[in-house]
N, C-alpha and C positions, 0 to 999 in steps of 0.2 A: 079527866082524860083529854079534854080540849087543850088544857095547859101543856100536857105532855106532848101532844101533837105539834103545838106551836114551837116548843123547845127543839124537837127533832127537826122540824122544817127549817128553823133558823140555823141549826148546826149544819145541816146539809147544804144550805145556801152558802154558808161560810166556807165550807170545804170546796165547793165549786168555784167560789170567787178567787181561790188561791191559784187556779189554773190560768194560763195565758189565754188570750182570745182565740176562739176556735173559728175555723173557716170551713165551709162545706160547699163542694161542687160535685155534681154528678153522683150523689150518694156516698161520697167519701169525705170524711171530716178529718182535718189535721189540727192538732192543738200543740202549740209550742210552749216550752217552758225552760228556764235556766235551771240547771241542776248541780252547778258547782264545778269542781276541778276534775272529777272522776266520772267514768262511764257508769250509768245506772245498771244494776243487775249484773248478769253474766252474759255479755253479748256472744252470739254465735259467730260473729265476724267482727274483727277490729283491725284497722290499719296499723295502730300502735297500741302497746299495752296500756294498762290503766294509768291514771294521773297524767293524761296528755297535756293538760293546760300547764302543769308544773314544769314541763319541758320547753315552754315557750322561750325562745332565745337562749337556750342553755346548750351550748356546744355547736360544732360545725354542722351537724345534721339534725339539729333540733327544729322545732316548729318555728315558722316565721309567718307574719300576717301577709295574706295575698288578697288585694282588693282590686286588681286589674281584671275586670270581667270580660275584656275583649273589646272589639270594635264598637259595639253598641249600635250597629247599623240595623235599621228597621226595614224589613221588606214585607211584601204581601203575605208571605208564608211564615215569617218568623213571629211567633205569638207574643213575645215579650219586648224585644227591641233593644235591650241593654246588654246583650252578650250573655255570657254564662261561664260558670266554673263547674267541673264535673269530676267525679271519682268513680272508677270502675271497680267491680268486686265480683266474687263468685262464692257461693255458699256450699258447704259440704252436704247439707240435707235440705229437703223441700220444707218451706215454712210458710205460714200465714203471717204476713208482716204486721207487727204491732208498733214497733218504734224504730226510728232511725235517729242516731245521735251524731252531731257534728261539732267541731270545735270552732267557735266564733270569737272574733276579736273586733273591738271598735265601739260604735255607738248605735242607738236604736234605729230601726228601719221598719217600714210597713210594706205590705204588698210584694213580698219576695216570692217569685214563682218557683215551683219545684217540679221536677220530672224524674221518673225512673225509666230509663231506656233499656229495652231488651236487645242486646247485641248478638244474640245467637249462642250456640254451644261454645263453652270455654275452650274446648279442644281446638277450635278454629280461630282462636283469638291470640294475638301475639303482643306481648308487652315490649315496647321499644321506644326509643326517642323519636321515631318517625311514625308512631301509631296515630290513627285518627278514626273517628266514626261520624256518621251522619245521623242527626236527630230525626225524629219522625216527620217533622215539618219540612224536611228536605229529602224525603224518600228513604230515610234510614230506619233504625231500630224503633219499634213501636213503643209509645209512652204508656206505661201501665197506669198512670194517674190521669184523671180528667184534666183536659187543657185548662189553663188559668187557675189551677189550684194553687193557693198561696198561703204563706204563714206570716204572722206579724211577730215582731219581737220588741214591743213598746217598752218593756222594762229592762232591756238588755244594756249592759254597759261594761266595758273592760274586756276580760277574757274569761270564757266559760265553756263548759260542755252544754250544748243546747239540744234538748230532746224534742223530737217531733213524733207525737203519738197519733196513730191512724186507727180510726173506727169507721163503722158503716159498712159499705160493700167490701167484702174480703179481697185482699190483694195477695196473690200467691206468687212466691219466688221459688223457682225450681232449682234443685240441686244440679250443679255442673253447668249452669247457664251463666253467661257473662252479662252483667247489668252495669249501668252507669247512673249514679244519682247526681242530679244537676241542680244548682241554684241559678235561676234565671230571673233577675229583677225586672219588674214591670216599669220601674222608674230608675233613673240614675241613682245608685246606692250612695248613701252618705256615710263614708268611713265604715263600710261593712266589709270585714275581712274573714275569709275562711282560712284558718291556719294550716300550713303544710310543712312537709319535711324539707330539709335543706337541699342537698345535692342528689342523693340517691335514696330511693325508696326500697321496698321489698317486692320484687317483680312477681312473686307468686300470688300476691294479693290483687294486683291491678295497678292503675296509675292515675295521675292527675291530668286533667285536660282544661283547655281554655277555648271558648268560642271564638271563631274567626271567620273571615270570608275568603274564598279562593275563586279563581276564575272558573274552576270546575264545580264549585259549590257556592254559587252566588247568594243563596239563602242561608248559608252558614254551616260550618262543620266544627267539630271539636278536635283539636290537635294537641299532642303532648305539650304540656305547659313548659315554656322556656326552653324548648328543644331538648329536654332531658326527662329522666324517669324520676318522678316525685310522687308524693302521696298526700292527699288532704286527710285531716283527721275525721274518720268516719267509723261508726260501729252500727251493727244491725242486731236487733233483739228478736228473739223468738217468743219470749214471754214478757208481757207488759209489766212495767213497774207500777204497782197499784197505789200510787201516791194519794190520789183523790179518795180511793176506797178506804185507805188507812185513816184519812182524816174523818171520813164519814163514820168509820168504825169508832173512832175516838168520840165523835159526837153522840153516837148511840150509847156508848159506855157511860158518858157523862149524864145522858138522859136517864139511864137506869139508876145511877147514883142518886139523882134528884128525886126519882120516883120512890126509891127506898127510904130516903130521908123524910119525904112527905108522909109516907105510910107510918113511919116510926112516930 
């Protein structure tokens, strides 16, 4: 029996080791991992259909890398200091957040801050080239994530869909509410790109933003990126993709095979 327990423990440890490093702040844990060229599962929301990475650089309105996170001005109220990129979205039904997927391009980075800002009812939100919003640190939409929650992508290279899995304290996203998911690096990012559409996105989904400073918002606001309507690659899942559980299941199955062989 002790041998069987040791085998199961080893297989479980192997499964957990395949996941990227997890970070926990304020009872919320985020774990990032590269998942290939396609969205995981069946997202309840997506800015672009599946195989988004395959469209990188393919056609006038295809994805292109965006690594300009803004001014990077650090102020007393700005929690990260290196600017940010954001994508707004609205969901058709209320969900408990499990995964957010984004399309990344470039090289590994660590300590990338993330936020989900609540911008209020979608009925009062307008998608336009002049749209902007204030983040919570400048009196704007509340951040649903704990401040300074970050993810690492130490194994990331090239172009891929990157999955951020959320566990711990539940995060509820309401139907008909406008949200904005933001990347806010804590240090100057090294060739970290969030890929986006070319000239025109799909306004019913939301739009892409870049952090900037204005005379009326000295601690930073998010404005429509490049003065146009564009979209970053983003998908929101309602049901988690059980990658780790699948590996643990494989480990349990292997343990059963070994037990049967030993009994035989």
